[in-house]
mmCIF file of the C-alpha atoms, coordinates in Angstrom:
data_MODEL
# 
_entry.id   MODEL 
# 
loop_
_atom_site.group_PDB 
_atom_site.id 
_atom_site.type_symbol 
_atom_site.label_atom_id 
_atom_site.label_alt_id 
_atom_site.label_comp_id 
_atom_site.label_asym_id 
_atom_site.label_entity_id 
_atom_site.label_seq_id 
_atom_site.pdbx_PDB_ins_code 
_atom_site.Cartn_x 
_atom_site.Cartn_y 
_atom_site.Cartn_z 
_atom_site.occupancy 
_atom_site.B_iso_or_equiv 
_atom_site.pdbx_formal_charge 
_atom_site.auth_seq_id 
_atom_site.auth_comp_id 
_atom_site.auth_asym_id 
_atom_site.auth_atom_id 
_atom_site.pdbx_PDB_model_num 
ATOM 1   C CA . UNK A 1 1   ? 16.433  -14.731 -42.204 1.00 0.00 ? 1   UNK A CA 1 
ATOM 2   C CA . UNK A 1 2   ? 13.481  -13.080 -44.796 1.00 0.00 ? 2   UNK A CA 1 
ATOM 3   C CA . UNK A 1 3   ? 12.890  -9.679  -44.053 1.00 0.00 ? 3   UNK A CA 1 
ATOM 4   C CA . UNK A 1 4   ? 9.153   -10.069 -44.383 1.00 0.00 ? 4   UNK A CA 1 
ATOM 5   C CA . UNK A 1 5   ? 9.292   -12.644 -41.801 1.00 0.00 ? 5   UNK A CA 1 
ATOM 6   C CA . UNK A 1 6   ? 11.561  -10.809 -39.420 1.00 0.00 ? 6   UNK A CA 1 
ATOM 7   C CA . UNK A 1 7   ? 9.315   -7.543  -40.162 1.00 0.00 ? 7   UNK A CA 1 
ATOM 8   C CA . UNK A 1 8   ? 5.920   -9.509  -39.381 1.00 0.00 ? 8   UNK A CA 1 
ATOM 9   C CA . UNK A 1 9   ? 7.679   -11.167 -36.082 1.00 0.00 ? 9   UNK A CA 1 
ATOM 10  C CA . UNK A 1 10  ? 8.519   -7.796  -34.935 1.00 0.00 ? 10  UNK A CA 1 
ATOM 11  C CA . UNK A 1 11  ? 5.101   -6.537  -35.466 1.00 0.00 ? 11  UNK A CA 1 
ATOM 12  C CA . UNK A 1 12  ? 3.273   -9.808  -33.851 1.00 0.00 ? 12  UNK A CA 1 
ATOM 13  C CA . UNK A 1 13  ? 6.029   -9.293  -30.849 1.00 0.00 ? 13  UNK A CA 1 
ATOM 14  C CA . UNK A 1 14  ? 5.040   -5.627  -30.329 1.00 0.00 ? 14  UNK A CA 1 
ATOM 15  C CA . UNK A 1 15  ? 1.486   -6.446  -30.627 1.00 0.00 ? 15  UNK A CA 1 
ATOM 16  C CA . UNK A 1 16  ? 1.493   -9.155  -28.252 1.00 0.00 ? 16  UNK A CA 1 
ATOM 17  C CA . UNK A 1 17  ? 3.776   -7.052  -25.947 1.00 0.00 ? 17  UNK A CA 1 
ATOM 18  C CA . UNK A 1 18  ? 1.388   -4.181  -26.239 1.00 0.00 ? 18  UNK A CA 1 
ATOM 19  C CA . UNK A 1 19  ? -1.582  -6.179  -25.278 1.00 0.00 ? 19  UNK A CA 1 
ATOM 20  C CA . UNK A 1 20  ? 0.216   -7.713  -22.306 1.00 0.00 ? 20  UNK A CA 1 
ATOM 21  C CA . UNK A 1 21  ? 1.433   -4.308  -20.922 1.00 0.00 ? 21  UNK A CA 1 
ATOM 22  C CA . UNK A 1 22  ? -2.247  -2.905  -21.338 1.00 0.00 ? 22  UNK A CA 1 
ATOM 23  C CA . UNK A 1 23  ? -3.788  -5.888  -19.741 1.00 0.00 ? 23  UNK A CA 1 
ATOM 24  C CA . UNK A 1 24  ? -1.291  -5.807  -16.805 1.00 0.00 ? 24  UNK A CA 1 
ATOM 25  C CA . UNK A 1 25  ? -1.758  -2.031  -16.360 1.00 0.00 ? 25  UNK A CA 1 
ATOM 26  C CA . UNK A 1 26  ? -5.216  -1.577  -16.653 1.00 0.00 ? 26  UNK A CA 1 
ATOM 27  C CA . UNK A 1 27  ? -6.787  -3.155  -13.427 1.00 0.00 ? 27  UNK A CA 1 
ATOM 28  C CA . UNK A 1 28  ? -10.331 -3.903  -13.601 1.00 0.00 ? 28  UNK A CA 1 
ATOM 29  C CA . UNK A 1 29  ? -12.468 -2.672  -10.685 1.00 0.00 ? 29  UNK A CA 1 
ATOM 30  C CA . UNK A 1 30  ? -13.176 -6.517  -10.129 1.00 0.00 ? 30  UNK A CA 1 
ATOM 31  C CA . UNK A 1 31  ? -9.568  -7.006  -9.469  1.00 0.00 ? 31  UNK A CA 1 
ATOM 32  C CA . UNK A 1 32  ? -9.196  -4.201  -6.901  1.00 0.00 ? 32  UNK A CA 1 
ATOM 33  C CA . UNK A 1 33  ? -9.262  -4.676  -2.935  1.00 0.00 ? 33  UNK A CA 1 
ATOM 34  C CA . UNK A 1 34  ? -12.222 -3.713  -1.441  1.00 0.00 ? 34  UNK A CA 1 
ATOM 35  C CA . UNK A 1 35  ? -12.358 -2.701  2.687   1.00 0.00 ? 35  UNK A CA 1 
ATOM 36  C CA . UNK A 1 36  ? -13.450 -6.399  3.128   1.00 0.00 ? 36  UNK A CA 1 
ATOM 37  C CA . UNK A 1 37  ? -10.173 -7.569  1.757   1.00 0.00 ? 37  UNK A CA 1 
ATOM 38  C CA . UNK A 1 38  ? -8.441  -5.207  4.314   1.00 0.00 ? 38  UNK A CA 1 
ATOM 39  C CA . UNK A 1 39  ? -10.343 -6.566  7.232   1.00 0.00 ? 39  UNK A CA 1 
ATOM 40  C CA . UNK A 1 40  ? -9.547  -10.265 6.188   1.00 0.00 ? 40  UNK A CA 1 
ATOM 41  C CA . UNK A 1 41  ? -5.866  -9.210  5.829   1.00 0.00 ? 41  UNK A CA 1 
ATOM 42  C CA . UNK A 1 42  ? -6.105  -7.813  9.372   1.00 0.00 ? 42  UNK A CA 1 
ATOM 43  C CA . UNK A 1 43  ? -7.545  -10.654 10.696  1.00 0.00 ? 43  UNK A CA 1 
ATOM 44  C CA . UNK A 1 44  ? -4.919  -12.980 9.457   1.00 0.00 ? 44  UNK A CA 1 
ATOM 45  C CA . UNK A 1 45  ? -2.346  -10.869 11.036  1.00 0.00 ? 45  UNK A CA 1 
ATOM 46  C CA . UNK A 1 46  ? -3.821  -10.048 14.209  1.00 0.00 ? 46  UNK A CA 1 
ATOM 47  C CA . UNK A 1 47  ? -6.724  -12.583 14.957  1.00 0.00 ? 47  UNK A CA 1 
ATOM 48  C CA . UNK A 1 48  ? -9.428  -10.912 17.314  1.00 0.00 ? 48  UNK A CA 1 
ATOM 49  C CA . UNK A 1 49  ? -7.105  -8.612  18.791  1.00 0.00 ? 49  UNK A CA 1 
ATOM 50  C CA . UNK A 1 50  ? -9.009  -5.137  19.165  1.00 0.00 ? 50  UNK A CA 1 
ATOM 51  C CA . UNK A 1 51  ? -7.593  -2.400  17.100  1.00 0.00 ? 51  UNK A CA 1 
ATOM 52  C CA . UNK A 1 52  ? -7.394  0.619   18.864  1.00 0.00 ? 52  UNK A CA 1 
ATOM 53  C CA . UNK A 1 53  ? -7.572  4.114   17.394  1.00 0.00 ? 53  UNK A CA 1 
ATOM 54  C CA . UNK A 1 54  ? -4.474  6.374   18.093  1.00 0.00 ? 54  UNK A CA 1 
ATOM 55  C CA . UNK A 1 55  ? -0.675  6.744   18.549  1.00 0.00 ? 55  UNK A CA 1 
ATOM 56  C CA . UNK A 1 56  ? -0.238  6.621   14.536  1.00 0.00 ? 56  UNK A CA 1 
ATOM 57  C CA . UNK A 1 57  ? 0.324   9.995   12.918  1.00 0.00 ? 57  UNK A CA 1 
ATOM 58  C CA . UNK A 1 58  ? -0.340  9.674   9.165   1.00 0.00 ? 58  UNK A CA 1 
ATOM 59  C CA . UNK A 1 59  ? 0.806   12.547  6.987   1.00 0.00 ? 59  UNK A CA 1 
ATOM 60  C CA . UNK A 1 60  ? -0.953  12.021  3.685   1.00 0.00 ? 60  UNK A CA 1 
ATOM 61  C CA . UNK A 1 61  ? -2.213  14.414  1.017   1.00 0.00 ? 61  UNK A CA 1 
ATOM 62  C CA . UNK A 1 62  ? -6.234  14.784  1.057   1.00 0.00 ? 62  UNK A CA 1 
ATOM 63  C CA . UNK A 1 63  ? -5.780  15.050  -3.051  1.00 0.00 ? 63  UNK A CA 1 
ATOM 64  C CA . UNK A 1 64  ? -3.433  13.443  -5.029  1.00 0.00 ? 64  UNK A CA 1 
ATOM 65  C CA . UNK A 1 65  ? -2.934  14.512  -8.269  1.00 0.00 ? 65  UNK A CA 1 
ATOM 66  C CA . UNK A 1 66  ? -1.086  11.605  -9.349  1.00 0.00 ? 66  UNK A CA 1 
ATOM 67  C CA . UNK A 1 67  ? -1.765  8.172   -7.863  1.00 0.00 ? 67  UNK A CA 1 
ATOM 68  C CA . UNK A 1 68  ? 1.836   7.128   -9.040  1.00 0.00 ? 68  UNK A CA 1 
ATOM 69  C CA . UNK A 1 69  ? 3.669   8.963   -6.443  1.00 0.00 ? 69  UNK A CA 1 
ATOM 70  C CA . UNK A 1 70  ? 1.777   9.652   -3.507  1.00 0.00 ? 70  UNK A CA 1 
ATOM 71  C CA . UNK A 1 71  ? 4.012   10.651  -0.361  1.00 0.00 ? 71  UNK A CA 1 
ATOM 72  C CA . UNK A 1 72  ? 3.119   8.981   2.929   1.00 0.00 ? 72  UNK A CA 1 
ATOM 73  C CA . UNK A 1 73  ? 4.877   9.867   6.346   1.00 0.00 ? 73  UNK A CA 1 
ATOM 74  C CA . UNK A 1 74  ? 4.154   8.228   9.511   1.00 0.00 ? 74  UNK A CA 1 
ATOM 75  C CA . UNK A 1 75  ? 5.313   8.129   13.010  1.00 0.00 ? 75  UNK A CA 1 
ATOM 76  C CA . UNK A 1 76  ? 4.294   6.285   15.864  1.00 0.00 ? 76  UNK A CA 1 
ATOM 77  C CA . UNK A 1 77  ? 4.149   7.396   19.374  1.00 0.00 ? 77  UNK A CA 1 
ATOM 78  C CA . UNK A 1 78  ? 6.428   5.219   21.503  1.00 0.00 ? 78  UNK A CA 1 
ATOM 79  C CA . UNK A 1 79  ? 9.327   5.750   23.969  1.00 0.00 ? 79  UNK A CA 1 
ATOM 80  C CA . UNK A 1 80  ? 11.210  2.991   21.931  1.00 0.00 ? 80  UNK A CA 1 
ATOM 81  C CA . UNK A 1 81  ? 12.670  1.334   24.770  1.00 0.00 ? 81  UNK A CA 1 
ATOM 82  C CA . UNK A 1 82  ? 13.630  -2.405  25.793  1.00 0.00 ? 82  UNK A CA 1 
ATOM 83  C CA . UNK A 1 83  ? 10.063  -2.928  27.418  1.00 0.00 ? 83  UNK A CA 1 
ATOM 84  C CA . UNK A 1 84  ? 7.918   -0.403  25.302  1.00 0.00 ? 84  UNK A CA 1 
ATOM 85  C CA . UNK A 1 85  ? 8.367   -0.048  21.479  1.00 0.00 ? 85  UNK A CA 1 
ATOM 86  C CA . UNK A 1 86  ? 6.757   -0.445  18.025  1.00 0.00 ? 86  UNK A CA 1 
ATOM 87  C CA . UNK A 1 87  ? 7.349   -3.862  16.486  1.00 0.00 ? 87  UNK A CA 1 
ATOM 88  C CA . UNK A 1 88  ? 5.884   -3.242  13.075  1.00 0.00 ? 88  UNK A CA 1 
ATOM 89  C CA . UNK A 1 89  ? 3.705   -0.799  11.117  1.00 0.00 ? 89  UNK A CA 1 
ATOM 90  C CA . UNK A 1 90  ? 1.605   -2.210  8.193   1.00 0.00 ? 90  UNK A CA 1 
ATOM 91  C CA . UNK A 1 91  ? 0.033   -0.247  5.476   1.00 0.00 ? 91  UNK A CA 1 
ATOM 92  C CA . UNK A 1 92  ? -2.899  -1.319  3.674   1.00 0.00 ? 92  UNK A CA 1 
ATOM 93  C CA . UNK A 1 93  ? -4.903  0.486   0.258   1.00 0.00 ? 93  UNK A CA 1 
ATOM 94  C CA . UNK A 1 94  ? -8.571  -0.551  0.173   1.00 0.00 ? 94  UNK A CA 1 
ATOM 95  C CA . UNK A 1 95  ? -8.786  0.399   -3.565  1.00 0.00 ? 95  UNK A CA 1 
ATOM 96  C CA . UNK A 1 96  ? -5.272  -1.094  -4.715  1.00 0.00 ? 96  UNK A CA 1 
ATOM 97  C CA . UNK A 1 97  ? -4.972  -4.601  -6.654  1.00 0.00 ? 97  UNK A CA 1 
ATOM 98  C CA . UNK A 1 98  ? -2.732  -5.761  -3.747  1.00 0.00 ? 98  UNK A CA 1 
ATOM 99  C CA . UNK A 1 99  ? -4.246  -4.397  -0.564  1.00 0.00 ? 99  UNK A CA 1 
ATOM 100 C CA . UNK A 1 100 ? -0.986  -4.500  1.557   1.00 0.00 ? 100 UNK A CA 1 
ATOM 101 C CA . UNK A 1 101 ? 1.235   -1.779  0.253   1.00 0.00 ? 101 UNK A CA 1 
ATOM 102 C CA . UNK A 1 102 ? 4.007   -1.564  2.786   1.00 0.00 ? 102 UNK A CA 1 
ATOM 103 C CA . UNK A 1 103 ? 5.484   -3.233  6.235   1.00 0.00 ? 103 UNK A CA 1 
ATOM 104 C CA . UNK A 1 104 ? 8.157   -1.528  8.356   1.00 0.00 ? 104 UNK A CA 1 
ATOM 105 C CA . UNK A 1 105 ? 9.691   -3.550  11.046  1.00 0.00 ? 105 UNK A CA 1 
ATOM 106 C CA . UNK A 1 106 ? 11.302  -1.810  14.170  1.00 0.00 ? 106 UNK A CA 1 
ATOM 107 C CA . UNK A 1 107 ? 13.397  -2.829  17.338  1.00 0.00 ? 107 UNK A CA 1 
ATOM 108 C CA . UNK A 1 108 ? 13.968  -0.979  20.734  1.00 0.00 ? 108 UNK A CA 1 
ATOM 109 C CA . UNK A 1 109 ? 17.366  -0.006  18.998  1.00 0.00 ? 109 UNK A CA 1 
ATOM 110 C CA . UNK A 1 110 ? 15.484  2.274   16.605  1.00 0.00 ? 110 UNK A CA 1 
ATOM 111 C CA . UNK A 1 111 ? 15.765  5.611   17.759  1.00 0.00 ? 111 UNK A CA 1 
ATOM 112 C CA . UNK A 1 112 ? 11.779  6.293   16.612  1.00 0.00 ? 112 UNK A CA 1 
ATOM 113 C CA . UNK A 1 113 ? 9.144   4.437   14.868  1.00 0.00 ? 113 UNK A CA 1 
ATOM 114 C CA . UNK A 1 114 ? 9.074   6.654   11.369  1.00 0.00 ? 114 UNK A CA 1 
ATOM 115 C CA . UNK A 1 115 ? 9.481   6.666   7.793   1.00 0.00 ? 115 UNK A CA 1 
ATOM 116 C CA . UNK A 1 116 ? 8.721   8.587   4.775   1.00 0.00 ? 116 UNK A CA 1 
ATOM 117 C CA . UNK A 1 117 ? 7.772   6.273   1.535   1.00 0.00 ? 117 UNK A CA 1 
ATOM 118 C CA . UNK A 1 118 ? 5.895   6.822   -1.771  1.00 0.00 ? 118 UNK A CA 1 
ATOM 119 C CA . UNK A 1 119 ? 3.151   4.771   -2.712  1.00 0.00 ? 119 UNK A CA 1 
ATOM 120 C CA . UNK A 1 120 ? 0.950   4.033   -5.736  1.00 0.00 ? 120 UNK A CA 1 
ATOM 121 C CA . UNK A 1 121 ? -2.905  4.415   -5.494  1.00 0.00 ? 121 UNK A CA 1 
ATOM 122 C CA . UNK A 1 122 ? -4.972  2.930   -8.298  1.00 0.00 ? 122 UNK A CA 1 
ATOM 123 C CA . UNK A 1 123 ? -8.189  5.257   -7.249  1.00 0.00 ? 123 UNK A CA 1 
ATOM 124 C CA . UNK A 1 124 ? -9.738  7.164   -4.241  1.00 0.00 ? 124 UNK A CA 1 
ATOM 125 C CA . UNK A 1 125 ? -9.601  5.020   -1.237  1.00 0.00 ? 125 UNK A CA 1 
ATOM 126 C CA . UNK A 1 126 ? -8.569  4.940   2.188   1.00 0.00 ? 126 UNK A CA 1 
ATOM 127 C CA . UNK A 1 127 ? -5.107  4.213   3.452   1.00 0.00 ? 127 UNK A CA 1 
ATOM 128 C CA . UNK A 1 128 ? -5.400  2.081   6.915   1.00 0.00 ? 128 UNK A CA 1 
ATOM 129 C CA . UNK A 1 129 ? -1.955  2.005   9.206   1.00 0.00 ? 129 UNK A CA 1 
ATOM 130 C CA . UNK A 1 130 ? -1.658  -0.533  11.659  1.00 0.00 ? 130 UNK A CA 1 
ATOM 131 C CA . UNK A 1 131 ? 0.852   -0.460  14.444  1.00 0.00 ? 131 UNK A CA 1 
ATOM 132 C CA . UNK A 1 132 ? 1.900   -3.620  16.333  1.00 0.00 ? 132 UNK A CA 1 
ATOM 133 C CA . UNK A 1 133 ? 3.139   -2.930  19.980  1.00 0.00 ? 133 UNK A CA 1 
ATOM 134 C CA . UNK A 1 134 ? 5.629   -4.986  21.886  1.00 0.00 ? 134 UNK A CA 1 
ATOM 135 C CA . UNK A 1 135 ? 3.014   -5.450  24.556  1.00 0.00 ? 135 UNK A CA 1 
ATOM 136 C CA . UNK A 1 136 ? 0.561   -6.866  22.076  1.00 0.00 ? 136 UNK A CA 1 
ATOM 137 C CA . UNK A 1 137 ? -1.639  -3.856  21.873  1.00 0.00 ? 137 UNK A CA 1 
ATOM 138 C CA . UNK A 1 138 ? -2.695  -2.836  17.838  1.00 0.00 ? 138 UNK A CA 1 
ATOM 139 C CA . UNK A 1 139 ? -3.175  0.665   16.911  1.00 0.00 ? 139 UNK A CA 1 
ATOM 140 C CA . UNK A 1 140 ? -4.699  1.802   13.851  1.00 0.00 ? 140 UNK A CA 1 
ATOM 141 C CA . UNK A 1 141 ? -4.958  5.022   11.754  1.00 0.00 ? 141 UNK A CA 1 
ATOM 142 C CA . UNK A 1 142 ? -7.039  5.726   8.634   1.00 0.00 ? 142 UNK A CA 1 
ATOM 143 C CA . UNK A 1 143 ? -7.274  8.647   5.980   1.00 0.00 ? 143 UNK A CA 1 
ATOM 144 C CA . UNK A 1 144 ? -9.069  8.808   2.571   1.00 0.00 ? 144 UNK A CA 1 
ATOM 145 C CA . UNK A 1 145 ? -6.978  10.039  -0.352  1.00 0.00 ? 145 UNK A CA 1 
ATOM 146 C CA . UNK A 1 146 ? -8.512  11.444  -3.384  1.00 0.00 ? 146 UNK A CA 1 
ATOM 147 C CA . UNK A 1 147 ? -6.959  10.326  -6.486  1.00 0.00 ? 147 UNK A CA 1 
ATOM 148 C CA . UNK A 1 148 ? -7.171  12.257  -9.665  1.00 0.00 ? 148 UNK A CA 1 
ATOM 149 C CA . UNK A 1 149 ? -5.225  10.329  -12.028 1.00 0.00 ? 149 UNK A CA 1 
ATOM 150 C CA . UNK A 1 150 ? -4.661  6.558   -10.916 1.00 0.00 ? 150 UNK A CA 1 
ATOM 151 C CA . UNK A 1 151 ? -1.362  5.063   -10.392 1.00 0.00 ? 151 UNK A CA 1 
ATOM 152 C CA . UNK A 1 152 ? -1.837  1.402   -10.541 1.00 0.00 ? 152 UNK A CA 1 
ATOM 153 C CA . UNK A 1 153 ? -3.565  1.569   -13.901 1.00 0.00 ? 153 UNK A CA 1 
ATOM 154 C CA . UNK A 1 154 ? -6.640  2.678   -12.743 1.00 0.00 ? 154 UNK A CA 1 
# 
């Protein structure tokens, strides 16, 4: 193989790969979710079921210096018995490219409905948590997180 062709091919490849990485990581604001998209996702999941404030304890920082690693801890009040337990907890970010950031599923055998995770946030936005209970009730909680350096390319 000719060295000039090989060097040129590598340069072309690196230029193309760099452009692809930049295009994939810089999310134009038109690609970010909006509160309306989160509302649409919730309607898909729960239809017209009323969302009730409460039972979800969200532990999120008010200010995240780096959106790449935002700690999120949660716990849902529930006895976690066969007749009364948390079926699932869903998390949505109103300003990320993909609004659904995490889903957790529980059974009555779970000692409690809680977890710790790290999420990425593209910009300052609300995090919405929704807990599905075994009796059909849906609880929700929301908290704004101010992001100084975006983690989804923003």
